[in-house]
Each structure stands twice: as C-alpha cells, then as structure tokens.
N, C-alpha and C positions, 0 to 999 in steps of 0.2 A: 727649731722642731722638739717639740716636749714629749719624753718618754710616754707621757699619759696619754697623749693623742695616738701614739703607734700602737698601744696597748688595746684602746677601744676599736681602732681601725682592724687589728688581727681578729679580736672577737667578733666583730661583725661578719668578717670575712669568713669566719669559721663557722659561724651558727646560720650565715646567710639570712639574718632575722635582726631587727634593731632591736625588738622587744626581749628576744631570747639572750642576745648579747648584754642588755641590760642587766636583766635577772642574774646571768651568772658573773657580773662584775659588781653586783649588788648597788647599783648606781641608778638614778633615774635616767629615762629615755630622752627628754629632753637634753639633760647634760650630755651624754653619749652622742646625740644628733649633732648637737652645736660643737663638740669637740671633732667630729668628723667632718663637719664644715669649714672648719677652721683649717683642720689639715689639707683639705681638698682648696681651700682659698691659698694657703703658704706654697703648695707645690703647682697651683695653677692647673689643676687636672681634676677630672670628676673620676673619682675611684671606685664608684657603685651605681649600678642600673635598679632603680627602685621600681618597686610595683606592689599592689594589696599584697600579697602573698608572702614574698621573698626579695632578697636582694642579691644581684650578681655581680663579680667584680668585673670592671671595665679592664681594657689592656693595661691600662695605668696602673689599675689596681693590683693586675697580675705582676705586673713589674715589681711593684713597692712591696709585696707580701713576702717573699724570702728574705728581703734585705730587711725589712721591718722585724722579722723574728731573730734574725741573727743579730740585730742590734738590741733587742731586748735580751736575747741570751747573754750578750756580752757584757751589757749593765748587770745583769744579776750575778755575773761571774767576777765582775769588778768589786761589787759590795762584797761577795763571800770571801775573794782574794784579802781585802782588808780585814774583814773579821778573823778570818786564819791567822793573820800576822798578831793580831791582839790575843791569840790563843782562844779565839770562839770558832764554833761551828755552827753555822745557822743558814736560814734561808730555805730554799726547797731542792730537794734531789729528786728529777723526772726519770723513771727508769722504765723501758719497755722489754717484753720477753714474748717468746713464742712458749705456746702453752707445753707442758710436759718436755722441757729441754732435757732433762736428765743428767746434764753436767753439773747443775748447781740447784740447791734448794733455796728457791727466791723467798718462799716465805719464813723461811727461818734465817736467811741472811738479813732480810730487811728488819726482823724481829730482835737480831743482833744489835744491829745498826741504831735502832731507835733507843735502844738500852743504852748504848754509847753515847749517842748524840740527839738527845730528847728536844734540842732546839731547832732540828732541821724538820722541815714539813716534807713528807714522802709522798709523791704521786706515782703511780702505777698503771700501765695497761698493758693487755695481751694484743698481739696483732701477728700477722706474716713477718717473715724475717724481713723481707725486701723492704716492706712499706716502715718497719721501724727503722733501720738502718737509714732512710731516707729521712726520717724525723730527727735522726741524730744529725746527719748533714745540714739539716734545716735549722738545728739549735732548738728544737721543739723537744728533744731528750737529752739529758747528759750522757745516758748511756744505754746500752740493751744487750740483752742475752740473747743471740741468733744464731740461727745455723744457714749459711751461706752457701751456695754451691759456686757462685762465681766471684767477680771482683766486686768489693763496695763501692758505695757512691764517691764521687770526687770528695774529700775533705774528711772521709772516715777512714779509720785504722781499725783492723781486726786484733784481737790479742787471741791466740788459740786458747781453747778450755779442753777439748775432748776430740777424740775420733773413734768410730765405731760403724761397724758393716752392716747396711739393710738386710733385712731377712723378708722373705715372703711369709703371710700369716693367710690361712684359709680355714674354711669349714672343715671338721674331721671326715667328711663324705666326699670331699673333693678329689677328684681323681690324683690331684698332686700331695693330697695329705700323707705324713708318714714318708716321704722321699728323703734319702740324705742330702740331696742337694737338687737344683733345679737349673736348667738351661735356659738362657735368655729366650732362645726361639720357643720353648714349648709355652712361654708368658704371651706369646703373638697372639692378638684376639682376644684374650682372656677378658671379663668386664672386671673393672678396677672400681674399687672405692678409694677416694684420696681426698686430700685437703685443699684449699683454695690455692690458685696458682701462686701466689707469694709467700706459701708456707716453704720451710727448708727441704722438707720430704718431698713435697710435690716437686719441687725445682731439681732435686737430686735425681729423683725417678724419673721424670721427663728427659732430662740430660742422658741419662743411661741409657735408655730406649732408644734414642735416636742414635747416640754412637754405636749402639747395636744391630741399627738397621732394623727395628721390630716394631710393628705397629700397637697401639695401645689405646684402648676405649675407657675413657673417665665415666662411667653412667652416675655413681653417686657421688656427689662433691659434700663435705661438711666442715664443720669450722671447729669442730672439738676431737680428742682423742677417743672418748669414750663412745661418742656417735660413730666412730670409724670401727670401732672393735666391735659393738653391736651389730651392725650392719653386717660385717664378715663373718660373725656368729650365725645369723640368721642366713648365712648362704648367699647371699645377694651380691657378692663379689669377693675378690681377693684383694689384697693390698701388699704395699712394700713398705716397711716400716722401720725406724732404727731399732736396733736388739734392744734397749731399755724398754721400749712400749711393749715388744712381744713378752717382755718378762712380768708384766703389770697382772696383777691378780685378775682382772676383767678380761684377760687373754689365756686364763687357764684351760679353758675347754677349747682353743684352737691350736691347730695345727702349724708349727715352725719349721720352715724349710731354709736352708742355707741356699745362698746363691752359687753357682758354679765359678762365675768369674768375681769373686767378691770386692776386687778393687774397682770394680766399674763403677758401684754405687756405695760410696761411703760419706757416712754423715760426719759431717764437722761443725762442733759447737764452737762459737768464740764470743767475745766481749767486743761489741761494736763502740767505738770512741771517735769523740771528734779530736780535731789536731790538737797538739800539745798545748797550744796557746789557750784552746778554748776547752779544757778539761775542767771542770769545777772541783773545788777542793772538797767538797762532799762526795764528787764522785771518786776522788782519788782515795779516800778514806774507804770508801764500800769496797772498792777494788783490793784493799789490803785486808779485808776479811772473808775473799773468797776463797775456799778451800782449794790447797794445789798453787795458787799463785802465791798465797803467804809463806810458801816454801821455797820458792823459785831461788836458786844458787846465786842471782844477779838480781839489781834492781833494774836491770835494762832487758827488754824483751825483744824478740825480733817479731817481725809481722810481715804479712803478706804484702808487697805492692808498696812497701816503705819503710822508713829506717827505724831505728829502735824508737819504742814505746816507752818511757818512764812513768809508772804507775803514781 
C-alpha cells in the first residue's frame, strides 16, 4: 500500500469530489482516480459511492479514513524525526486554535517560530475546541490551543495554559447592568448570545447552567467574538464570556458583572497534543516558545487524565 494512494484517498474523502481533490493536490484527475481504484482493488472493497455531483464514503471508506490519517501523520513524523537528528527542522506544522483564546498570542508565536525555522511550512485553522481536539486525535493537527470543559478525546493530552472566570456581559440599559455580581437563578430565562456548541465558552456555560438547575435560551449563535459583543451591545441578548474577552476594546461600552458562584463557570485554556510517540519535533519546538511554558521549573508537566508530558 503506497502512502500516495492514502493521501489521494483522504483528499477525496475530505473534498467529497474528485475534481476538487485533484486541484487541491495539483495532480490530474485521471491519475487521482486511478490511484483510488488501485487502493480499492488492493483492499478488495469499494471506498466511495460516486454520483454526478459528489462522492460519499462507504462503510469500508469510513473505516479506512481515520487509519489513513494516522498513517500519513506517522509517516510525516518519521521524516521530521530523521531531519531533527540531522540538525534540521523541516516539513509541516499544522496547528489549530479557538478564536481569541487569550492565553497565547498565536500570530506572534507563529511569526517567531517562522523566524527561527524557515524550513517548516505552517498551516493553521480556527475552529471550536472540541473539533480541534478531535483533529489532534485523528492526526490532522500537530497541536491545538483549546478550552475544553471536559475530558479530551482518547489519545489527546492537555497541557494547561491558564485559568480565568467567566463573567456576564450585557447592554448598559439591561436590568442586571451595574450590579456587583449576579446569581445563577437571575439568569434563568434570559435570552443569550453564544458561540457554536463545540466552542469552549459555550461548553463551560452550558455545563454551569445544567449544574445550577437553570434554564437557558440561546437565541443568537455566532462564530466570532466581535459579532457576539456587537449583538450584546445592541441589546439583543446577554452573554457569558471569559474575563479576557470582556476586557477587549469592543466591550468598552458593555456592562460586566461577576458571577456570584465564580467556581461554577471557569475557563481553562490548554494545549492539546497527541501522545508522546506522535508529537512531532516541530510541535515540540513551538511549545518551547509558548510564554509561561518556557519558564516551567521542570521539563515534565502534569496533565489531566494522563501521565507526564515532556515538551
């Protein structure tokens, strides 16, 4: 089984289209199709259901996809490890981050990394923390800066970065504006602006309301911080956000109120990493540049739900 065949298969599975996959890989469509047919013949199974508009994975294709991603990630890690022994750092670094995480300035971090290691090609994408952690588990990302409220997926370790309380933000004319703090029961029935379900702040807030036995209505769902603050600023709802988001200039006109039981809703940001054997050299180098982690008293870190993690 050739790695090239697996790479082509993964591209078609992700694009759900042979032409788009060929364009993404900069190969001919006929060559890509021939590669997929060769893989299907070798495995003795059809991997895709084809139609005129798109392709869908068969049951066999779905079973192969995660393993193919892990195999390709392992192959990349093997090449990077050999290069590292030779005193080189090359290949790719694929990272993910939730928007406005607060604990780390990702743009500055990547700029510094590129200055030190120009031979490494950097790929980055923003998404919700849960989706990013799952991509780390699947080998699609080398690491991700996340804010998970529960346990990470199997095969993912969390390296803690920071902890901060969630706070209420609301329009200055809202009845709760100007209060020193607010009880959970006072938020029961309020109209909320919030992020998508797999964002860290949404997960923390939802869990806190469940534990408090209160009802919550999310009427406006957004995928970026500035839209959330803008909607709250126009009085269309209230929101619970990590303290650092409430400190943004875009929130200057909003009223910020503490939660009476602050321990109920705590924002915890972390670095999500694969197990030690799959942590790429480039990812280790990036970790060494994260403020705070580079000043740790020991090269060994304790992580929730697992053993020590050595950067």
